[in-house]
N, C-alpha and C positions, 0 to 999 in steps of 0.2 A: 553226516545225514544218519536219518534210520533209514534200512532196504525193505520193501517190501514181500511180504509171502503171505498163503495162505489167500482166501478168497473168503466173500461177503457174508460169514457165517452166524452172527449174533447181533444183536440187539437188543432196545430196553421199550416198557412201555410200562412204567413208573407209575400211571397215573391211568387208568384206562376208561375210568368213570367221565373224568375231566375230556379226556383226547373226546367221548362220543360227543359229551358237549360241544366242543369244540366243532366237531364235523357234523353238529347237527341230524346225529343218527339214532332214531329208537332201537333200543337195545331187547334183542332179540330174547326170549325169558328163559329159553333152555340155556342158553348163554351165561345168563348170573349164577344158574345152577351150577354150574360148572366149576369144579375144583381148579380150573384153569381162569375162570375170571377173578382176577385178584392185579396186583400189581408185580410186574415182572421185571427182573434186572437184567434175565441173561434168554431170551429166546433163542433157544437152539430149533436145527432142523428137526423134523417128525412131529414137532410139539404142536398143541393147538394155541390160536393167539386170533387177537380181534382186526378182522378187517370190515370192510362197510363196503356195501354190493347196494345198489336200487332193488328193491323189491315192491313189486305192486305203485310202481311210482312212487317210490319215499326213499330216503335212505333207511338200511338198514345193518345192525353192527352183527357178525356174526365171527364163532368161532371156527376156526377151521384147518386143518392140517399142513404145518409150512413145510411145503417139498411136491410139486404138481402132479397128481397123480391122472395120466389122463384116462378117455374113457373106456381106454383097452386093455385098462389094468389087471381087470379080473377074470380075463382071459386065459385057458388054462397053458400053463408055462409060459405068462408074458412075465418078464423081469425091469419092469420099468426103472428108467433112469433112476436115480434123486435129483430133481429139478427144483432146487430153493433158487437159481435165480435165472433169470433171461437175459441176454447180452444184448442191449438197446439196437445195436448195429447188428445183430441178425436173426431180428425179430421175425420176419418171414419167411426164415432160411428151415422154419420146423414148421407141419400143421398144426400141432395142437397151440403153438404159438398164435400164427395166422390164426387160427378159428377163435381164440380169446381174445384178442385185442381186439378183433370184431365184435364180439359180441358178449364178453363176459371181463370185463375190467373190473377193478377193486381198489381200495383207497387200503393201505395197510397202515394199521395206526402204531406211532411207535413217538420218541421221545431222545432219542439218540441212538447210535447203533457203536462197534465194535471193532477193529482193524488189530492184524497184529504185526510189528515191525521187528526183527532180529527179535523173533519168540518175544518182543516188548507188548505186552496189550496195551491199545489206546484205546479211552472213551471219544468220542465226537457228539458232538450237543450241540444245541443252543444255549448261551449264556441264559437262558430267561426259562431255562425247562419248559417251553410252551410245546404243546403239541403237534407233531409231526403226521406226514404220509406220504409214504412210499408211494411208488407207483408200480400195483400189481395187477395179476391177471389170477383166473381162479377157474377150475372148472367140478366138474362133478362124475363120479366114478359111480359104477354100482356094482358094487363086490357081494361075495359071499354073507357078509352080516350085516348086508346095508349099503345105504346109500355113503359116500363120503366125500365132503368137499375138502376143496384143495389150494392153496396158493403158492403163486412165486414171486419171488420180487425184483424189480426190471433196474438192472446196471447198467452204470455208464463209465466213459472213463470221469477220471477224478476230479473235483471241484482244485483249485489250486490251496486251501488250507489240507487236502490231503494227500494230494500228488506225493509230495516227500514220503510218505508211509507207503500208498498202494496204489495199484496202476488201474481200481477197479472201485467204485463206491453205489451203494443201494442209489435208486434214482428219488431226488427229493422233488416233491410236486409243487413247483408255485400254488397258493393258496388258491389265487383268481382263475388256475385250473382244475381245481377241483369238479365242479360241476362239469364242468365239460366231458373230464374223463369218465366218469362217469354216466353219462347220459349215451344212452346206444345210439341217440341219432347222429352224433358228432362223427362229421365227416372227417376222415383221414385222422387219430386219434394222436396217432405217430409225430404231429407235428406238435403237439404241446410238452414233449419230455426233450427236457434242454440240459445240457449239463449246468446244474445250480450253482450259485455265487457264495451259498453256505455265509453270505453275512451275519454278523453277530453270533458267530459259531464259536467251539472252540475246543482245541486235543489237550486231555489230559490222559497219563499215565495211571495204570492203575495197576492193582497186584495181580500174579497170576490168581488167584484164588478164583477170576472168569474163568478158567482154562476149561473150568468141569461143568457139566452140563447140568449136572445135577445143583450144582451151587445156581441159588434163585436170591438170592436177598441183597440188600444194601451194600455188603460189604463188595460186592462187585464191583460199584461204580467208586467206593471209595478213593480220591486220588490221591498218589503218588505224588507227584509235582505236574506242575501246569504245562503246555507246550515244550514236550520233551524235545524240541527242535534242537 
């Protein structure tokens, strides 16, 4: 059995336009003009990536920095941690996560994610490559260069498919929970979060090409062999 290592730190969104249509979100014009609005085969921390929020009562797709930056990040001497993940079990332990859970929830567009086991990269995704959404939280910080919008991905204990390789995974939201997760009036949104079954998913071993964050091309998801267990 391959053993776990690392954290939930890379994922893909290879058809952002289709994902936006699937999530019925209007794409912010600024996002479409960005160099980051493109098929992503290796989304890495600190990079901009597409998320869906509610703006003016409608779903809007925005590009935000992966790695939550709280509002106090611009204070002199502040050194905020790189909060790319928020553990489901301890969302109420940090004020920044508690506040975001109440008022700033988002859907993180994706169609698969990576894990590393014994330094072997694995690509875990729906077989039909359908768009999915991770449960996310976002924040806005006023920096010296302007406002910075950022997000974090909620992680949970692993589904049975992932458990042989890793003890955590991005929390994939069920489709029937998308509306309620985004709805600011939803009471106790944490109740929507549970370990997904990942029915119809598969695990593929891919090459170490994906290890470098500046590699962002189809070679990252090219399989070496299916189901490395």
